[in-house]
C-alpha positions as YAML, in Angstrom:
chain: A
units: angstrom
residues:
- id: 1
  name: MET
  ca: [-39.38, 205.94, -53.74]
- id: 2
  name: VAL
  ca: [-36.32, 203.26, -54.20]
- id: 3
  name: MET
  ca: [-33.52, 202.64, -52.17]
- id: 4
  name: SER
  ca: [-30.84, 200.26, -52.19]
- id: 5
  name: ASP
  ca: [-28.14, 198.97, -51.21]
- id: 6
  name: THR
  ca: [-25.47, 197.94, -53.96]
- id: 7
  name: VAL
  ca: [-22.19, 195.72, -52.94]
- id: 8
  name: LEU
  ca: [-19.53, 195.91, -54.99]
- id: 9
  name: LEU
  ca: [-15.94, 196.35, -55.88]
- id: 10
  name: MET
  ca: [-13.87, 198.91, -56.29]
- id: 11
  name: GLU
  ca: [-13.10, 199.22, -59.20]
- id: 12
  name: GLU
  ca: [-16.70, 199.27, -59.81]
- id: 13
  name: VAL
  ca: [-18.11, 202.23, -57.49]
- id: 14
  name: ASN
  ca: [-18.00, 204.84, -60.54]
- id: 15
  name: PRO
  ca: [-18.87, 203.23, -62.89]
- id: 16
  name: LEU
  ca: [-22.38, 202.71, -61.38]
- id: 17
  name: ILE
  ca: [-22.04, 206.11, -60.32]
- id: 18
  name: SER
  ca: [-22.32, 207.37, -63.76]
- id: 19
  name: ALA
  ca: [-24.51, 205.02, -64.55]
- id: 20
  name: ALA
  ca: [-26.90, 205.57, -61.92]
- id: 21
  name: HIS
  ca: [-26.68, 209.82, -62.92]
- id: 22
  name: ALA
  ca: [-27.88, 209.17, -66.76]
- id: 23
  name: ASN
  ca: [-30.60, 207.34, -65.92]
- id: 24
  name: GLY
  ca: [-32.15, 210.16, -63.29]
- id: 25
  name: LEU
  ca: [-31.08, 208.18, -59.98]
- id: 26
  name: GLU
  ca: [-29.03, 209.41, -57.25]
- id: 27
  name: ILE
  ca: [-26.17, 208.44, -54.74]
- id: 28
  name: ALA
  ca: [-26.81, 208.74, -51.15]
- id: 29
  name: ALA
  ca: [-23.60, 206.90, -49.05]
- id: 30
  name: ILE
  ca: [-20.50, 204.98, -50.50]
- id: 31
  name: HIS
  ca: [-19.29, 203.30, -47.36]
- id: 32
  name: ASN
  ca: [-17.36, 199.41, -46.07]
- id: 33
  name: HIS
  ca: [-19.07, 197.32, -43.74]
- id: 34
  name: PHE
  ca: [-16.07, 194.50, -43.04]
- id: 35
  name: PHE
  ca: [-12.51, 195.23, -42.25]
- id: 36
  name: TYR
  ca: [-9.71, 192.94, -43.55]
- id: 37
  name: GLU
  ca: [-11.42, 191.45, -46.47]
- id: 38
  name: GLU
  ca: [-10.54, 190.47, -49.60]
- id: 39
  name: PRO
  ca: [-11.46, 191.94, -52.51]
- id: 40
  name: ARG
  ca: [-12.27, 194.48, -50.86]
- id: 41
  name: ILE
  ca: [-16.33, 195.79, -50.71]
- id: 42
  name: PHE
  ca: [-17.68, 198.65, -50.81]
- id: 43
  name: TYR
  ca: [-21.63, 199.32, -50.44]
- id: 44
  name: MET
  ca: [-23.07, 201.82, -52.32]
- id: 45
  name: HIS
  ca: [-27.12, 203.79, -51.93]
- id: 46
  name: ILE
  ca: [-28.97, 204.53, -54.42]
- id: 47
  name: HIS
  ca: [-32.66, 206.30, -54.15]
- id: 48
  name: GLY
  ca: [-34.88, 208.44, -56.45]
- id: 49
  name: MET
  ca: [-38.24, 208.72, -56.94]
- id: 50
  name: GLY
  ca: [-41.11, 208.16, -59.05]
- id: 51
  name: SER
  ca: [-43.29, 206.19, -60.56]
- id: 52
  name: MET
  ca: [-42.86, 201.60, -60.06]
- id: 53
  name: GLU
  ca: [-42.24, 201.25, -62.65]
- id: 54
  name: ASP
  ca: [-40.04, 204.64, -64.07]
- id: 55
  name: LEU
  ca: [-38.28, 203.54, -60.62]
- id: 56
  name: ALA
  ca: [-37.83, 200.07, -61.46]
- id: 57
  name: LYS
  ca: [-36.42, 201.05, -65.19]
- id: 58
  name: LYS
  ca: [-33.87, 203.17, -64.44]
- id: 59
  name: PHE
  ca: [-32.74, 200.31, -61.27]
- id: 60
  name: ALA
  ca: [-32.49, 197.78, -64.12]
- id: 61
  name: ALA
  ca: [-30.66, 200.70, -66.99]
- id: 62
  name: THR
  ca: [-28.23, 201.07, -64.29]
- id: 63
  name: ILE
  ca: [-26.98, 197.97, -63.33]
- id: 64
  name: ARG
  ca: [-27.45, 196.15, -66.95]
- id: 65
  name: ASP
  ca: [-23.87, 196.36, -67.26]
- id: 66
  name: SER
  ca: [-22.55, 195.78, -63.83]
- id: 67
  name: LYS
  ca: [-21.93, 192.30, -62.52]
- id: 68
  name: ILE
  ca: [-24.54, 193.07, -59.66]
- id: 69
  name: SER
  ca: [-27.50, 192.22, -62.83]
- id: 70
  name: PRO
  ca: [-28.72, 189.22, -62.12]
- id: 71
  name: ALA
  ca: [-28.22, 188.41, -66.70]
- id: 72
  name: ASN
  ca: [-24.51, 188.08, -65.25]
- id: 73
  name: GLN
  ca: [-24.37, 186.49, -62.36]
- id: 74
  name: PRO
  ca: [-22.91, 183.38, -62.16]
- id: 75
  name: ALA
  ca: [-24.65, 179.88, -62.31]
- id: 76
  name: PRO
  ca: [-25.51, 179.20, -58.29]
- id: 77
  name: SER
  ca: [-23.04, 177.05, -57.21]
- id: 78
  name: ALA
  ca: [-24.77, 173.69, -54.24]
- id: 79
  name: PRO
  ca: [-25.74, 174.77, -51.18]
- id: 80
  name: ASN
  ca: [-23.70, 174.23, -48.31]
- id: 81
  name: PRO
  ca: [-25.55, 171.11, -46.39]
- id: 82
  name: VAL
  ca: [-24.78, 172.71, -43.59]
- id: 83
  name: THR
  ca: [-26.56, 174.98, -42.19]
- id: 84
  name: GLY
  ca: [-26.55, 177.82, -39.01]
- id: 85
  name: LYS
  ca: [-29.11, 175.22, -36.73]
- id: 86
  name: GLU
  ca: [-25.95, 172.99, -37.06]
- id: 87
  name: ASN
  ca: [-22.80, 175.81, -36.27]
- id: 88
  name: PHE
  ca: [-25.09, 177.03, -33.98]
- id: 89
  name: ASP
  ca: [-27.31, 176.76, -30.35]
- id: 90
  name: ILE
  ca: [-29.86, 178.75, -31.59]
- id: 91
  name: PRO
  ca: [-31.79, 178.12, -28.52]
- id: 92
  name: ALA
  ca: [-29.07, 180.28, -26.57]
- id: 93
  name: LEU
  ca: [-28.69, 183.04, -29.07]
- id: 94
  name: ASP
  ca: [-32.43, 183.77, -28.92]
- id: 95
  name: ALA
  ca: [-32.69, 184.20, -25.35]
- id: 96
  name: ILE
  ca: [-29.66, 187.19, -25.25]
- id: 97
  name: VAL
  ca: [-30.60, 189.01, -28.57]
- id: 98
  name: LYS
  ca: [-34.03, 188.58, -26.65]
- id: 99
  name: TYR
  ca: [-35.67, 188.34, -30.75]
- id: 100
  name: PRO
  ca: [-35.89, 186.00, -33.11]
- id: 101
  name: GLY
  ca: [-33.57, 185.68, -35.93]
- id: 102
  name: THR
  ca: [-33.06, 183.42, -39.29]
- id: 103
  name: VAL
  ca: [-31.03, 180.75, -41.16]
- id: 104
  name: ASN
  ca: [-29.54, 182.12, -44.33]
- id: 105
  name: GLY
  ca: [-27.48, 179.37, -45.25]
- id: 106
  name: PRO
  ca: [-23.82, 178.27, -43.39]
- id: 107
  name: THR
  ca: [-25.43, 181.41, -40.74]
- id: 108
  name: TYR
  ca: [-27.84, 183.41, -39.11]
- id: 109
  name: LYS
  ca: [-29.30, 186.15, -38.81]
- id: 110
  name: TYR
  ca: [-31.09, 189.08, -36.38]
- id: 111
  name: THR
  ca: [-32.87, 192.55, -37.85]
- id: 112
  name: VAL
  ca: [-34.27, 194.71, -34.85]
- id: 113
  name: GLY
  ca: [-36.24, 198.42, -36.45]
- id: 114
  name: ARG
  ca: [-37.18, 201.26, -34.91]
- id: 115
  name: SER
  ca: [-40.53, 200.31, -33.63]
- id: 116
  name: ASP
  ca: [-39.76, 204.05, -31.12]
- id: 117
  name: LEU
  ca: [-39.33, 205.52, -33.98]
- id: 118
  name: LYS
  ca: [-41.34, 207.98, -37.50]
- id: 119
  name: VAL
  ca: [-38.90, 208.98, -39.78]
- id: 120
  name: MET
  ca: [-40.06, 209.77, -42.81]
- id: 121
  name: VAL
  ca: [-38.14, 210.29, -45.77]
- id: 122
  name: MET
  ca: [-39.32, 212.54, -49.47]
- id: 123
  name: GLY
  ca: [-42.49, 212.36, -47.52]
- id: 124
  name: VAL
  ca: [-42.07, 208.09, -46.89]
- id: 125
  name: GLU
  ca: [-42.12, 206.37, -43.79]
- id: 126
  name: MET
  ca: [-38.45, 204.09, -43.28]
- id: 127
  name: THR
  ca: [-40.13, 200.59, -42.21]
- id: 128
  name: THR
  ca: [-37.44, 197.23, -40.87]
- id: 129
  name: ASN
  ca: [-38.23, 196.37, -44.70]
- id: 130
  name: ILE
  ca: [-36.93, 199.76, -46.29]
- id: 131
  name: GLY
  ca: [-33.65, 199.33, -44.34]
- id: 132
  name: LEU
  ca: [-34.64, 200.75, -40.45]
- id: 133
  name: ASN
  ca: [-32.85, 198.39, -39.12]
- id: 134
  name: SER
  ca: [-29.96, 197.18, -37.28]
- id: 135
  name: TRP
  ca: [-29.23, 193.03, -37.69]
- id: 136
  name: ALA
  ca: [-26.18, 191.22, -37.19]
- id: 137
  name: SER
  ca: [-24.88, 188.20, -38.63]
- id: 138
  name: PHE
  ca: [-23.12, 185.25, -37.44]
- id: 139
  name: ALA
  ca: [-20.76, 182.76, -39.62]
- id: 140
  name: GLY
  ca: [-18.24, 180.39, -38.56]
- id: 141
  name: LYS
  ca: [-18.53, 177.60, -35.44]
- id: 142
  name: GLN
  ca: [-20.47, 177.96, -32.45]
- id: 143
  name: ASP
  ca: [-16.61, 178.76, -30.77]
- id: 144
  name: ASP
  ca: [-15.06, 180.37, -32.81]
- id: 145
  name: ALA
  ca: [-17.75, 182.75, -34.66]
- id: 146
  name: HIS
  ca: [-18.01, 185.82, -36.73]
- id: 147
  name: ILE
  ca: [-20.27, 189.06, -36.45]
- id: 148
  name: ALA
  ca: [-20.99, 191.72, -38.42]
- id: 149
  name: GLY
  ca: [-23.18, 193.94, -38.05]
- id: 150
  name: ASP
  ca: [-25.31, 197.34, -38.24]
- id: 151
  name: ILE
  ca: [-26.59, 199.43, -35.61]
- id: 152
  name: ALA
  ca: [-29.27, 202.58, -36.93]
- id: 153
  name: MET
  ca: [-28.91, 205.10, -34.11]
- id: 154
  name: LEU
  ca: [-30.02, 208.89, -34.07]
- id: 155
  name: GLN
  ca: [-26.75, 211.26, -33.64]
- id: 156
  name: SER
  ca: [-27.44, 211.30, -30.22]
- id: 157
  name: GLU
  ca: [-27.40, 207.64, -29.45]
- id: 158
  name: VAL
  ca: [-23.80, 207.47, -31.88]
- id: 159
  name: ASN
  ca: [-21.48, 207.40, -29.19]
- id: 160
  name: PRO
  ca: [-22.68, 205.93, -26.68]
- id: 161
  name: VAL
  ca: [-23.66, 202.77, -28.97]
- id: 162
  name: ILE
  ca: [-19.70, 203.06, -30.43]
- id: 163
  name: LYS
  ca: [-18.81, 203.09, -26.19]
- id: 164
  name: THR
  ca: [-20.94, 200.27, -25.51]
- id: 165
  name: LEU
  ca: [-19.31, 198.00, -28.88]
- id: 166
  name: ARG
  ca: [-15.92, 198.67, -27.30]
- id: 167
  name: ALA
  ca: [-16.47, 197.77, -23.72]
- id: 168
  name: ASN
  ca: [-17.80, 194.91, -25.26]
- id: 169
  name: ASN
  ca: [-14.05, 193.32, -27.45]
- id: 170
  name: LEU
  ca: [-16.36, 194.33, -31.02]
- id: 171
  name: GLU
  ca: [-14.71, 196.70, -33.58]
- id: 172
  name: VAL
  ca: [-16.15, 199.49, -35.11]
- id: 173
  name: VAL
  ca: [-15.98, 199.35, -38.54]
- id: 174
  name: ALA
  ca: [-17.49, 202.57, -39.89]
- id: 175
  name: VAL
  ca: [-20.18, 205.43, -38.88]
- id: 176
  name: HIS
  ca: [-21.97, 206.98, -41.19]
- id: 177
  name: ASN
  ca: [-24.99, 208.12, -43.33]
- id: 178
  name: HIS
  ca: [-27.46, 205.33, -45.61]
- id: 179
  name: MET
  ca: [-29.52, 208.19, -46.28]
- id: 180
  name: LEU
  ca: [-29.82, 211.82, -47.48]
- id: 181
  name: GLY
  ca: [-33.27, 214.35, -46.06]
- id: 182
  name: ASP
  ca: [-34.44, 211.85, -43.54]
- id: 183
  name: ASP
  ca: [-35.99, 212.98, -40.42]
- id: 184
  name: PRO
  ca: [-34.81, 212.11, -37.46]
- id: 185
  name: HIS
  ca: [-31.62, 211.73, -39.56]
- id: 186
  name: MET
  ca: [-30.29, 208.68, -39.10]
- id: 187
  name: ILE
  ca: [-26.98, 207.40, -38.36]
- id: 188
  name: PHE
  ca: [-25.57, 203.50, -39.63]
- id: 189
  name: LEU
  ca: [-22.62, 202.47, -37.76]
- id: 190
  name: HIS
  ca: [-20.99, 198.43, -39.06]
- id: 191
  name: TYR
  ca: [-19.22, 196.92, -36.63]
- id: 192
  name: TYR
  ca: [-17.21, 192.96, -36.41]
- id: 193
  name: GLY
  ca: [-16.08, 190.63, -34.07]
- id: 194
  name: ARG
  ca: [-14.50, 187.05, -33.31]
- id: 195
  name: GLY
  ca: [-15.11, 184.87, -30.53]
- id: 196
  name: ASN
  ca: [-17.89, 182.07, -28.92]
- id: 197
  name: ALA
  ca: [-20.75, 183.79, -29.88]
- id: 198
  name: LEU
  ca: [-23.17, 183.36, -27.14]
- id: 199
  name: SER
  ca: [-20.50, 186.95, -26.13]
- id: 200
  name: LEU
  ca: [-20.66, 187.88, -29.27]
- id: 201
  name: ALA
  ca: [-24.40, 187.74, -29.23]
- id: 202
  name: LYS
  ca: [-24.23, 189.44, -25.32]
- id: 203
  name: GLY
  ca: [-23.02, 192.77, -27.35]
- id: 204
  name: PHE
  ca: [-25.09, 193.01, -30.17]
- id: 205
  name: LYS
  ca: [-27.11, 193.38, -27.00]
- id: 206
  name: ALA
  ca: [-26.07, 195.59, -25.28]
- id: 207
  name: ALA
  ca: [-25.34, 197.79, -27.98]
- id: 208
  name: LEU
  ca: [-29.60, 197.64, -28.78]
- id: 209
  name: ASP
  ca: [-30.37, 198.04, -25.06]
- id: 210
  name: VAL
  ca: [-29.05, 201.74, -25.91]
- id: 211
  name: LEU
  ca: [-30.95, 202.51, -28.13]
- id: 212
  name: GLY
  ca: [-33.89, 204.97, -27.27]
- id: 213
  name: LYS
  ca: [-32.64, 205.12, -23.87]
- id: 214
  name: LYS
  ca: [-32.45, 208.82, -22.56]
- id: 215
  name: PRO
  ca: [-29.11, 211.13, -23.25]
- id: 216
  name: GLU
  ca: [-26.94, 210.50, -21.02]
- id: 217
  name: LYS
  ca: [-23.95, 214.19, -20.52]
- id: 218
  name: MET
  ca: [-20.74, 213.14, -22.51]
- id: 219
  name: GLY
  ca: [-17.11, 213.73, -22.67]
- id: 220
  name: GLY
  ca: [-18.37, 217.54, -20.57]
- id: 221
  name: MET
  ca: [-21.23, 217.98, -24.38]
- id: 222
  name: LYS
  ca: [-24.57, 217.37, -23.41]
- id: 223
  name: MET
  ca: [-25.35, 213.97, -26.22]
...
């Protein structure tokens, strides 16, 4: 199985849909990750089944004429000498989130899997690396940070997570699926916030703490 999350400008979405279908691949989701960005960016999930060689050829043909093709990328710019190590108090963030993160240029990112779940798609088990994860990425500076991320949820966890994010002043940006035919069905929520990095980290950790909890009654409906 192949799964792909492609980053596209608005005008690139439908040409890539047509290219994917022409090459025997399917579209699983199209959605935004952010608010306030300029130009607008959309994310499209592509999937397919077959041999590794066949899928690689189909995906290469699908993106051949798009800007996401490696052959069409501009030359990389010089790396920023300032990294996430200088921008953030990493030990303090790790102490809040209770997971180690990864420095990626000027940002710092957490990727947290769902070890409590076994999710199958097309006979293949979803793993942290293939996309069954929650994440948080920090940009900016310690006292004026941006956080953006994704929470992977069972359907019963969606509104408890939303309630928790809003209680921590994080904005809910999108709620949607990433996959088709997954069992159990997973919902993904994108969120955004700006402020002190430690406060933002507490909001992310609070959302993680909701996952896997016994569903509670909410709004008169048993979740």
